[in-house]
KOLRO-296067 format. One line per 4 residues: number of its first residue (from 1); their letters; for each residue x, y, z of C-alpha. Coordinates in Angstrom, 1 decimal. Layout:
# residues N
NUM	A	X:Y:Z; ...
***
This chain:
# residues 258
1	MVQL	2.9:-12.0:23.3; 2.2:-9.4:26.0; -0.9:-8.7:28.1; -2.9:-5.5:28.7
5	NNCS	-0.8:-3.9:31.4; 0.8:-0.7:30.2; -2.4:1.1:29.2; -4.5:0.1:32.3
9	ATHG	-3.4:3.0:34.4; -4.7:5.4:31.7; -7.9:3.6:30.7; -8.7:1.4:33.7
13	STRN	-10.9:-1.1:31.8; -12.0:-4.2:33.7; -14.1:-5.8:31.0; -13.3:-9.3:29.9
17	PSPF	-11.9:-9.4:26.4; -14.0:-11.3:23.8; -13.3:-12.2:20.2; -17.0:-12.0:19.5
21	KVSR	-19.5:-9.2:18.8; -23.1:-9.7:19.9; -25.8:-9.6:17.2; -28.8:-7.4:18.1
25	YSGK	-31.0:-9.6:16.0; -30.3:-13.2:17.1; -29.2:-12.4:20.7; -26.3:-14.9:20.2
29	DEVM	-22.6:-14.4:20.0; -21.6:-14.4:16.3; -18.2:-14.0:14.8; -18.4:-10.8:12.7
33	PEIK	-15.0:-10.3:11.0; -14.4:-6.7:10.0; -12.4:-6.3:6.8; -11.0:-2.8:6.3
37	ERPI	-9.7:-1.0:3.3; -6.9:1.5:3.5; -5.0:3.4:0.8; -1.3:2.8:0.1
41	LFSA	1.1:4.7:-2.2; 3.4:3.0:-4.7; 5.8:4.5:-7.3; 5.4:3.7:-11.0
45	PMVR	8.1:1.0:-11.0; 6.5:-0.7:-8.0; 3.1:-0.5:-9.7; 4.5:-2.2:-12.8
49	AILE	6.1:-4.8:-10.5; 2.7:-5.6:-8.9; 1.0:-5.8:-12.3; 3.7:-8.2:-13.5
53	GRKT	3.5:-10.3:-10.4; 7.0:-9.5:-9.3; 6.0:-7.7:-6.1; 4.1:-9.5:-3.4
57	VTRR	5.5:-7.7:-0.3; 6.3:-4.2:0.9; 8.3:-2.9:3.8; 7.4:0.3:5.5
61	AVRA	9.2:1.9:8.4; 7.5:1.8:11.8; 6.6:5.1:13.5; 9.4:6.9:15.4
65	GFNP	9.5:5.7:19.0; 7.8:2.3:18.4; 9.9:-0.5:19.7; 8.6:-4.1:19.2
69	DDLE	11.1:-5.3:21.9; 9.5:-2.9:24.4; 5.9:-2.7:23.4; 4.5:-1.8:26.9
73	GTLS	7.0:1.1:27.2; 6.4:2.6:23.7; 2.7:2.4:23.0; 1.2:5.7:22.0
77	ASEC	-2.2:7.0:23.3; -3.9:6.0:20.1; -2.5:2.5:20.3; -3.7:2.2:23.9
81	RKLY	-7.2:3.3:22.8; -7.1:0.6:20.1; -6.4:-2.0:22.7; -9.3:-1.0:24.9
85	RELP	-11.6:-0.6:21.9; -10.9:-4.1:20.6; -9.9:-5.9:23.8; -7.7:-8.7:22.3
89	QHFG	-6.9:-11.5:24.7; -3.3:-11.6:23.5; -1.4:-9.4:21.0; 2.1:-8.9:19.5
93	ASYF	3.8:-6.1:17.7; 2.0:-6.9:14.4; -1.3:-6.1:16.0; -0.4:-2.4:15.7
97	CPYG	0.5:-2.4:12.0; -1.2:0.7:10.5; -1.6:-1.1:7.2; -4.0:-3.7:8.6
101	KPGD	-4.1:-7.4:9.4; -4.4:-10.5:7.2; -7.7:-10.3:5.3; -7.7:-6.5:5.2
105	RLWV	-7.3:-4.8:1.8; -5.1:-2.1:0.4; -6.1:0.0:-2.6; -3.2:1.3:-4.5
109	RESH	-2.8:5.0:-5.1; -0.6:5.8:-8.2; 0.0:8.8:-10.4; -2.9:9.2:-12.8
113	AQVF	-4.8:11.6:-15.1; -8.2:12.1:-16.7; -8.3:12.3:-20.5; -11.0:11.9:-23.1
117	EVDI	-11.6:8.4:-24.5; -10.8:9.7:-28.0; -7.3:10.6:-26.8; -6.4:7.2:-25.4
121	PQGR	-4.1:5.3:-27.8; -5.4:2.0:-29.0; -4.2:-0.9:-26.7; -3.5:1.3:-23.7
125	YAGP	-5.3:0.4:-20.5; -8.2:2.8:-19.7; -9.5:3.0:-16.1; -13.0:3.9:-14.9
129	IGTA	-15.1:6.7:-16.3; -13.8:10.0:-14.8; -15.5:13.2:-13.8; -13.9:15.6:-16.3
133	GSPA	-15.9:16.9:-19.3; -16.0:19.4:-22.1; -18.9:21.9:-22.6; -18.0:21.9:-26.3
137	RPDW	-18.4:18.1:-26.5; -20.8:16.8:-23.8; -20.9:13.4:-25.6; -17.2:12.9:-24.8
141	KSRY	-16.4:10.8:-21.7; -13.2:11.0:-19.7; -11.3:8.0:-18.4; -8.5:7.5:-16.0
145	VYRA	-5.0:6.6:-17.3; -2.0:5.8:-15.3; 1.6:7.1:-15.5; 3.1:3.7:-14.7
149	DGDM	1.8:2.6:-18.2; 4.1:5.0:-19.9; 4.0:8.4:-21.6; 0.8:9.8:-23.2
153	PNVQ	0.6:11.9:-26.4; -0.8:15.4:-26.2; -4.5:15.5:-25.4; -7.5:17.8:-26.0
157	WHHV	-8.8:19.5:-22.9; -11.3:22.2:-23.3; -12.3:22.0:-27.0; -11.4:20.3:-30.2
161	GDSQ	-7.9:21.3:-31.3; -6.7:22.4:-27.9; -3.8:20.0:-27.7; -1.7:20.0:-24.5
165	PVRW	0.5:17.6:-22.6; -1.2:15.3:-20.1; -1.4:16.8:-16.6; -0.5:14.0:-14.3
169	TPSI	-1.9:14.0:-10.8; 0.4:12.8:-7.9; -0.6:9.5:-6.4; -1.4:11.0:-3.0
173	HMPR	-4.5:12.7:-4.6; -5.9:9.6:-6.3; -9.6:9.1:-5.3; -10.8:5.6:-4.5
177	LACR	-12.9:5.7:-7.8; -9.8:5.8:-9.9; -8.1:2.8:-8.2; -7.3:-0.2:-10.5
181	ILLE	-5.2:-2.3:-8.1; -6.6:-3.9:-5.0; -4.5:-6.0:-2.6; -5.4:-8.4:0.1
185	ITKV	-3.0:-8.7:3.0; -1.9:-12.3:3.6; 0.8:-11.8:6.3; 2.0:-9.1:8.6
189	RVER	5.1:-9.0:10.8; 7.8:-6.7:12.1; 11.5:-7.1:11.7; 14.7:-5.2:11.2
193	LQDI	15.3:-3.9:7.7; 18.6:-5.7:7.2; 17.1:-9.1:8.2; 15.6:-9.4:4.7
197	SYEQ	16.3:-12.6:2.9; 17.3:-13.4:-0.7; 13.7:-14.5:-1.5; 12.1:-11.6:0.3
201	AAAE	14.3:-9.1:-1.5; 13.3:-10.6:-4.9; 9.6:-10.5:-3.9; 9.9:-6.7:-3.2
205	GIHR	9.6:-6.1:-6.9; 13.2:-5.3:-7.8; 14.1:-5.8:-11.5; 16.0:-8.6:-12.9
209	GPLR	17.8:-7.8:-16.1; 18.6:-9.8:-19.2; 22.0:-10.9:-17.8; 20.1:-12.1:-14.6
213	EWCA	21.5:-9.1:-12.7; 19.4:-7.4:-10.0; 18.6:-3.7:-10.1; 16.5:-1.5:-7.9
217	SDEG	13.8:-1.0:-10.6; 13.2:-1.2:-14.3; 14.2:2.4:-14.6; 17.9:1.6:-14.5
221	GACH	20.6:2.3:-11.9; 23.4:0.2:-10.4; 23.0:-3.6:-10.8; 24.1:-6.4:-8.5
225	KYPV	24.7:-10.1:-8.5; 22.2:-10.6:-5.6; 18.8:-9.1:-4.8; 19.5:-7.7:-1.3
229	PAFR	21.9:-5.0:-2.4; 19.4:-4.0:-5.1; 16.7:-3.7:-2.5; 19.0:-1.6:-0.4
233	DLWQ	19.3:0.8:-3.4; 15.5:0.8:-3.7; 15.1:1.6:0.0; 17.6:4.5:-0.2
237	SVGG	16.1:5.8:-3.5; 12.9:6.9:-1.5; 14.9:8.5:1.3; 15.3:5.5:3.6
241	NWDA	18.4:5.0:5.7; 19.7:1.5:5.2; 22.6:1.8:7.7; 20.2:2.7:10.5
245	NPWV	18.6:-0.8:10.2; 15.2:0.4:11.4; 12.3:-1.7:12.4; 9.9:-2.2:9.5
249	WVVE	6.4:-3.5:8.9; 6.6:-6.4:6.5; 3.2:-6.6:4.6; 2.7:-9.5:2.3
253	FKRV	-0.2:-9.4:-0.1; -2.0:-10.8:-3.2; -3.9:-9.1:-5.9; -7.7:-9.4:-5.8
257	TP	-10.4:-8.0:-8.1; -11.2:-4.4:-7.4
***
């Protein structure tokens, strides 16, 4: 733990930190926990791993220049403002995790599309009612479908008989309305990437095949006897540099009802 020293020259705050917010109604100190929601992107294989209960943790690289071993020397201006806005009595590196703190929630952004209900195959999961419509069939409702659930047959867009391939929307453009997966953060810490354990690598959602081999995902690729090399492949598949052994945020979570 470190104290509020590094930012004082810039902000000059002398107020006493308090874990309470004062209620304007009762006039008494009351604990008012603030639960925040933030979006987070996952690939289709990781979405399936979450849905199947195989993924309960994610690792994300810390921002460039952030050093948990030298917090006071590497805090950004926005991180200093966070300190003086919230005034914690003590804090560690995990206090600055951009994904939140235990109790906060993450809504998953994934690749998706809007199609008419009549075009959704029987048995396929259909999300909330969407915003798309057809002037020719105002009685038709659209719903969200998700790429992680597999391919879709051609669908009708503007009028009956206009059969076209589904136009998938990248996950970054998913609105909150379309979200079907909500996660609650249970633990947050920061560590070096290569410090990952056998159990933690398995909890990252990597795939275990029929011969009990470990692969980066259920979409194939090299397989390994142990989960850590498979997680290394997963990290590198999204452009990460395993050999650099960067600091990473380790965010553990559980699924909750959206």
